[in-house]
N, C-alpha and C positions, 0 to 999 in steps of 0.2 A: 236413457237420460239419469236414473239411476247410478248407474256404472260408473258412469262422468262424475257422478257425485261424489259420491265412494270414493275412485279414485283418486279423489281430490283430498281424503283425508294425507296422502300421500305427500301432497304439495304443502298440507298444513305443517306436517313435522318437520320438513327442508324448510321451511319456510320461520317457524319457530326459531331456529340455528343461525338460519343466514341472517336474521334480527340481531340476536345476539352477537352473533361478528360482526356485524356493521356497527352496535354500539359498543364494542371492546375495540376496535378502531379510531372510532371517532374520539374515543374518551383519548388516549394514548398521542392521538391526533391534534387534539385541542390542547391538551398539557404543554405540548411542544411547540404549538403555535405561541401562545401564550408564555412560555418562558424565550422562542426569539422574536415577539413583536416587535421591541425595536428595529428589528434588519428588517424587516416589511416594509418597500418601497412606496408603495400603494394603498394603505389596509384593506379598506372595501374592494377591489380588485384582487388582490392578493388569496383575501381568505376567501372568494368566490372560486376559486382557480382551486386553492389548497384543497376544500370540502367538496368540490363539485368533481375534478378530477379522483380527490382522493375515495369520495363513494365507487366510482369508477375501478378503479384499482381495488378495493377491498373488494367488489365484486366479482373481478377476475379472481382474486385470492382464493373466495367461496369456492369458484369452481374445481377449486381439487378436492375439497371436503365433499363433494356430492357422490362420485363413488361409493367411497365406504360406506356412507350412509345409504344410500339405497342397495347393495347389497346387503347389509343390516335389513333393511325391513323385506328385503325381496324372499330371503334366504331364512325370515321367521315366519311360519305359519298363523293365521287369523287366529287358530283356536288357542294359541300358546299367548296372546295380549290378554286372554279373558284372567292367565292365573297373576297373581302378585308376583312373584320370583321374578317373571319375565318382565312387568314392567317398573320393577324396583330396580332392575339390572338394566334398563332401558333409561330409568331416571341418573340414573348411576354414570352412564356413557355420556347423558348430556350433560352431565357435570364434570364430567373430564374433560371434555371437547371446550367449556367455557373454559376450566384453568388452565389449558394450553393456550388461548385465546390471551388469560390472563397473563400467563407466564409469558406470551411472546411480545405484549404489551411491556411490563414490566424490564423484560430483557431490552427492549427498543431505549426504555429509557434510560439505559447505561453504555449503549452502543453509541446516543445519540452524543452524550456527555464526553467519551472519547474522541468521535470521528464527526462529530456534527453532519450525520448521513444518517437514514436508513439503513437496514443491514444490505449490505451486497457483497460483493465478490471477498471480503476480506473474511465477513462471517462465513462462507463456502473454504473461506484457506483454512482459517481459524478451528474448522470444524474436524481438519484431518489430527490436528495435535492435541487430543483432547485432556492429557496428562498435564499441559502446562497451561492450556486456557484456562481450565477445571481449574486447576493449581492455583492459577492468578486473579482468579472470581472469588474461592474461598480469602484469600490472601488480603484481596482488595475491598471488599465490601463487606459491611454485616450481613450475612444470609441469612440468621434466624429470623430479620424485622422482615427482611427482602420474603421470604418465603412466606410469613406471616401477612404481609399485604396481601400478596397473591392467591391467598388460600382465604381472605378476608373479603377482595375482592371476587372472587368467583363464587363465595357463599353469597354476598347479596345479591348479584346479577341475577344466580341462581333461582334463589327464594322467590327475588320478584319476578319471574318469566316462571315461576312452578306452576300456578292455573294456566297457561299457554300450555304447555308442555303434558300437563295430564290431560288435558280435552281431547292435545290432537293425536296419544297414543291410545286413549280410549276410543276415537272415530276408529283404530286399523283393527279391532275386534269384529269390522262389520266388512273391512274390505276387502274383497276377495283379490285372488293372486290374480286372475286377469285384470280387475281392475288397479294393482299396484303397475301390475307390467306396463297398463298402455301411459300412467303417469310417467313410468321412469323409461319407459325410450323415449320418452319429448326431453326431460332432465338430462338425461344421458348428455345430450348434445351440449354441455354446460361445458366439460372439462374439454372436449374437441374444439369449441371457440376459443378457449385461453390461447391456443398454441396460434391463434391466426388473425385474430383481430388486434387491430392498432396499439401497440406497447407506447405508453407516451414516461416510461418511467425512466429514459436515458435524459432526462432533465433539457424536456426540448418545450414546456409550456410558459416558460417564465423568463424574463432577463435576468430576476435574480435566484441564483440556487438554491437559497434557504426555500425559497417557495415551491419551487419544484423537489427538492428531497420530501419537505413535509407534505407536498399531496401525494407520493408512492406510499405504496403499501409493504413495508420494513419484509414480510412473511414472503409477497407475492417476488420482490424484488431479490429476495434471497436467493428461490427455485430460478426464477430465470438468469440470475448468475453460474447457479449451478448446471443449469442447462447449456449456459454457453461460456464455459471458461477461457475460451479463445476465440478469438473473432479472426475473419480471413481479412487483412487489409484490402488485397484488391476488389473483394469483393461488398466490401459495407466502409470506403472513405473514397473521396477524392482520386483517381492518378492521374501519370500522366506518359506518353510514348516511352517506351527503356529510352529510345535514341535522344530526348531532349531532359530526361529524368539527369539520362549521365551528362550531359553537357554543362548541367547544374551542377556536379558532383564535381567535375572534374576541376572548374572554377574557383569552389568550396573546397577541396584540400588540396588545392595546389599551394607551396610556399617555397622562397626563399631558396631554401635547404631539402627539398626533395626532388625527385626524378619517378615519373608514371612508368611502370611494368611495361611489358610491348602488347602484353592481353589484358593494361586496367580496365578496359572497358566489362570487363567481367567482376571484377573485383575491387578497382581502384587499389590495387595495391603498389607499394612505389618503395624507393629508396630513402629513407633520412639519414640526410651523412651529417655529421657534427666533426669538421676539421681539428678541433683543439684535442689533446688524448683525453683517452676516457679515463673518470672518476669511477671506481668498482665503491663508493659508500655505502656503507650497510643502510639499510631502508629501513624503521620501523612505523609501520601505516597506522594509527590508530581511528580507528571510525568508530565514534559516539554516538551512541541511539539517541537519538531525538533531540538533538542539540542545534535548537533554533539562533541564529543570530540576534536575534534580539534579547539574549539569557543573557548577554554579553555587554558589560560596557564600554565595551570598544567599538561596540553595535547602538550604544546610548542606554544602556539599561541602567537603572538607579537601584536596581537590586540586592548588588553585591554577593550575587551566587556564584560570581566565579574569577578569585582573586586570583587563583593560581591560572588559570588561563588569557585572564587580560596581562599580567606579567610577562607570558612566553611570548603575547603577542608584541609586547613592544621590542620584543628581541629578535625578532621573526620577520620570514618575507611571507605579509598577513594580504590575504586575496577580501578585501572590503566589498566587490560584489558579484561572489559566486552563486550559482543555484543548483539545488539540487534537482536531478530529472523526474524524480516520483514521491509517493509520500510514504513508500513502507521499505523497511530495511532494505530486500530482494531489491527491490530497483535501485538501491543505494551501490549496494554491491556487485548487480549489475555495470551499469555505469561507472568505477573506478573502476573494477578489473578488468571490463570487457573496451569499454571508452566510444559503447553502442548509443545511440537515441532509444527510449525503449517503444518498446511493438504491443500495440492493441493485446488483452490479457493480460496472461502469467506473465511473468519474471523469466529471462534467459535461467539464473540460477535452478527454476523450480520446471522445467521444462525438461521431455526427455531427449537424449540424441544431444545431451548439453557437455560431451565428452572433447578434450582437446583441440579446444579454442582458441582463436586469435586471441591472445590473452596478455595481461601485465606478468603471469606463471609463466608465460612459455617466452616472452624476452629474454627474461632474467634468469628461466634455464639456460636459455644462447650462451649468457653470460657467466654461465659458473654459478649461478648466485645457490645458496642453500634456503628454501623457499618454504613458510610453514604460515597454515592459518592456527590462531589461536580464538576460540572460545570457550566461555564459559560456563554455558550451558552445553543441553546434547543436541550434537552435530546432526540428528537425524532432521532437528527441526530445520524448515523451509530448506528440505534437501542440501543443505551447506555442506555437511563431511564431504559427499559425493559432489557437488561441483568443484570447491576446490583440490579435492581428491585426485579428481581425473581433468584436472587444467593446472597442471603445475607445484602443488602445495603437497608437503604431509601436514594432514590436519592434528590436532591436538582441541579435544573437548574435554567436557566435564570427565569424562569417565578414565583421564590421562591425569587427575588429581590425588593425590595421597589426600587422609585425613589430616596431617599435620602444613599441608598447604592451604587448608582451606580455613578464612578465619568466621566466611558467613556465606550463608549461601540464603536462597531462595529459590520458587521455581523455576524462576530462569536462570538456572545457575549459580557458579560461584558469584562473591560481590566483584566490583572492580580491583579493589587492594588485591585479591589473590590470583584474577589473570594476569596483574602485573607481574607481581612477585615470580609468577610461572613464566614470561616472558625475561623476564632478567637472568632466570637458570638458564631459557632456550638460548640465550644471547650469547650468553657465556660459552655453552656448547658449541653453535656454532663458531666461537672468535678460537676455539684452542683445537680446533680443525683445520684453521687455517683457512675459512671460504667466509667469502664476502656475504652477509646473509640478509634477507628479506622480512620481515616480520607482519601479518596483516592480523591486525587485532580488531577484535566485534565487543565493545561493551557489552552489560545489560541490567547495571543500576537505575540508570534512569531511564526506567518503566515501570508503571505499576506492577505492584503494589508499595513503588518505593521505599524499601527495607535493606539494610545496611549495618552494618557494625553501629555498635549506640557509643558516644563519647567525642567521637574524632570529628563531628563538626555543630554547629547549634542549633542544629536544627534535628529534631527528634524525627526518625523513623517514621515512615507509614504516614503521615502528615500531607503528603502531595509532591506535584513536580518540582517544586522548588529545592525540596530535600535530597530526590534524585539529582537535579544537575549539581547542587553544592558540594555533594559524597562523591561525584566523579571526579568535579574538576578537585576534590582535597585527592585523590588516590591519582588522578592526573600528574599533578604536583608532586607527591610523594613519588613517585614513579625516574621522576627527571630529575631529583635529587640523589635517588641510589644509581640511576644511568651513570651522573655524573663522575661515579666512584670507577665505574669499568673502563679499563683499559681499552675497548671500542669505543667510547662514548665521541671522543673527535673525530672519530671520523664516519660519523653517524647524523642520518639526516632523519628526523623524527616529524612526520607526516601528521596532522590533527587537522580532520574533517569529521562531519556528523554524516553518518546516511540519509535522515532526512528531518524537516522540520516535526516540531512535539507537535502538531497539528492547527487548529482554530479554526474562526468559522469565514467563513470566506463567501462572499455575495455573486461571483461569480464563477464560472462552471472553472477554471483554473485561478485561482488566487495567488497570484505569486506571492505575496508576500509572506503566503506559507511554503515558500521554495528558500526564500534565502537563507544560506547554513553561514559557516564559517568555516575558512580552512588555513592552512598556517603549517610553511615550514619552518623549523626550530634547529639549529643547527652552527650554533654559536661560532665555533673555528671555520665554519665552514662558509656561512652565509651571512652578509650584512643587512642588520637591519631592513624593511621595506616595504612600502604600501602597494597595494598593484590594488590600483582602483580602475582595471576595467571590466566591464559586465562579463563574465565569463560561468560556464555550462562546469559539472560537476565529471563530464566526460573528458575536458580538459585536462585533467592532474595527471592523464598517464603522460600524454606527450609531454606536459611540462615539467616533468617530473626527469622525465628520460631525457632533455633538454640539458637540465642543472650536471646531470652524469655525463654530457656531453658523449651520449648513445649514439652510434652509427648502425641502424639496424633495420629489416625491414617492416611494411608497416602497414595495416590495414584498417589502422583507429580511425574513428570518424570524429575523433577531438581534435584540438589544436595546441598547439606550445602558445600559451599562453604569453609570455616573456615575449615570443618574435611576434603577435598580433599585428596587423596593422590598422589603425584607424578607419573605423566601417567596418573590420572582418565580423566585430561582436557578434555574439545572436545566441543564442537558447533554444534546450529542446526540455520542454518539461509535460510530465504526463499524467492521468489517472489510468484508472483499467480501461477506460474508453473513450476518453476525448483525449489528444494528443497537440500540443501549445509550442509555439514558433513564435521566439519573441526576435528582435530585431530594429534598433532604431527608434523605438519607443512602442513600435506596433505587435501586438500581441496577434498571432493569428492561429484559432481552435478550430480542429478539423471533427468531427464529432460522425457516429455512426449515420448509414443511409445517406451519406457524401455532405452531410451540412456543414456548413464556414461561416466560423464567425469575426468580425472584427474587432477591435478594439483598440484604443491607442490609451496607452497605460504609461502613467508616471512615476519613476523609481523613486522621488522625494519621501511620495507620500502614500502612494498606490493608488491615487485616484483612478476613476474609467472614464472615458470616454466612449463610447459608439461611432464607432466610422463605417462607411460603405464600405470602400473594396482597397485593396492594397495587391494586385495584381503580380506583382514580380517578389513579394515576400510571399504571396501563397504558392508563388511557383517553386521557392527553397524551401515551404515548409512541407510541401507535399514530397517532394525529392526528399529530402534528408530522411522521412518516415519511409517512404516505398522504397529506397534502398537500404536503408537496417533488413526491412523486412525483405526483400532478393536476395540481401549476402545470406539471411538464416535460412527461408525457406528453398534456395539452393545449394545450402553446405558448402558457401564459398567462404564463410568464417572459420573455416578449420585452419590450424595452423602448421598440418603439412600439406595445402593447397596453396603455396606463396606461389606465384606465377615467375618466372625466367625472366632477369632484369636486362638490359640494355645496358 
């Protein structure tokens, strides 16, 4: 009995640190809950879920801490605990652990402000790019005050718990090794259980997405995302028999100007035929960082942030109901270049074996285009240089800018103005070679810390998103103004589209208002101004552009030519890291891990949501789109060199 009693001191020290972990996580959860109080649908019920499931997730997270703590306790002999130096070191270790808890809480506050989410796969993703991320944090936030707050919070918690800590350490002086081993043998089960107990962090505890996120533990979710950075579609999502999937996709991908290959059952390859003469216009694709449709006056904004884009919209083919496929830049790049629905986990842009895919680059290469990807930052970020460089593009990034070509730069790269200046030079080079050219530009200025050259717009740098939007708008306006002076302007299509929205709070797993983006094709001497009000997806831009060029080509694209869509053919594919949405006819079907399905009726006028029971036909289409996209990638059928023979 005495041995068991002494062994309990092992539990006592670990228990004190466990309580400190709960306190730190309770504080950040309480602060975030108060911040989002108006988003709670049923406050009493929601609070119980937030803090009940929150305690559960905090306990799972603490399981990761148990092993190193036990090792320290077991390795140090009981005689050492009698020395002051050892006890001071133990106090320092506990203070370090408290500081880690405090740091995580502060980090989650800022992460929530940016993504309206606890830590998730985005945090894992950014961990790879420490230079950009740390630089962005330093340029965006008053880090001196943040560090001071972390230390102050840590100090208050430590000194409040110091008597408990001291008593626990004193008890270890008389705790025999075999007593500690007996206690450790039991506690070592904790981290093992973390891998096998039910995980509610995938957003299933409530129909309110804010409640789901608040109930999570960000650090636990971070580790979980790190462990599961890819999801096997067939293992985690509802599926159809291949025969049924092919039947649905044949109907979905059929069009009046296409015919399927003899072996289309494998990859749906088909010949797109446009009988009119091909028009090898130059194409400049401007992909704008985080440009929500709601920023533009053309979509109802009254903030006057985009005067140049709104003026261009009046002279363009403007797509008023186009939606992004995801909420990350790499998802936008994937959709625009590959015309594929998003699959669970990382974007194809970041996956291994993503070379020589069937893409916009491969089609234009066949047509003799000089294709270039231009990015103002370092193209290793998000694997962009590798992806574009191995899919038909010459890559130009920060390393290719001379000092005189850069008027301003921050951690993300050169200013959008400098990027567009480089694009003008590269356009001249291609024109002089007598080649039609395609430029894919990725902007960066509309990204925290929102810094840009002084004196160009009426919003000072580093004052928030509004300044980033207005500066990018200014830079695009200046670029078009300079391009008009070029001999190649009259033969050029300027496609302006966002990679994704600027985020924002959403109460559902896929808040559609946070996917609505602007898209327009500006070519005043080629295209008459037109508003296209059809609901359409980012994956539809490639087929639409190639249709405008009257190109005939072999295709595997899963997007549709928006201008040839018949009434009722409109549909959207919308994804997060785990949730896959399919919208058609006012109904959104969301597929989630473990085979879960959610049905909602959504009014696109105000994005009001109404739960419905079932929509079997739309569910079948939803599964088919995502299962087929996964099928193509998993079986290496989206390769540019595997186009099947055509009849």
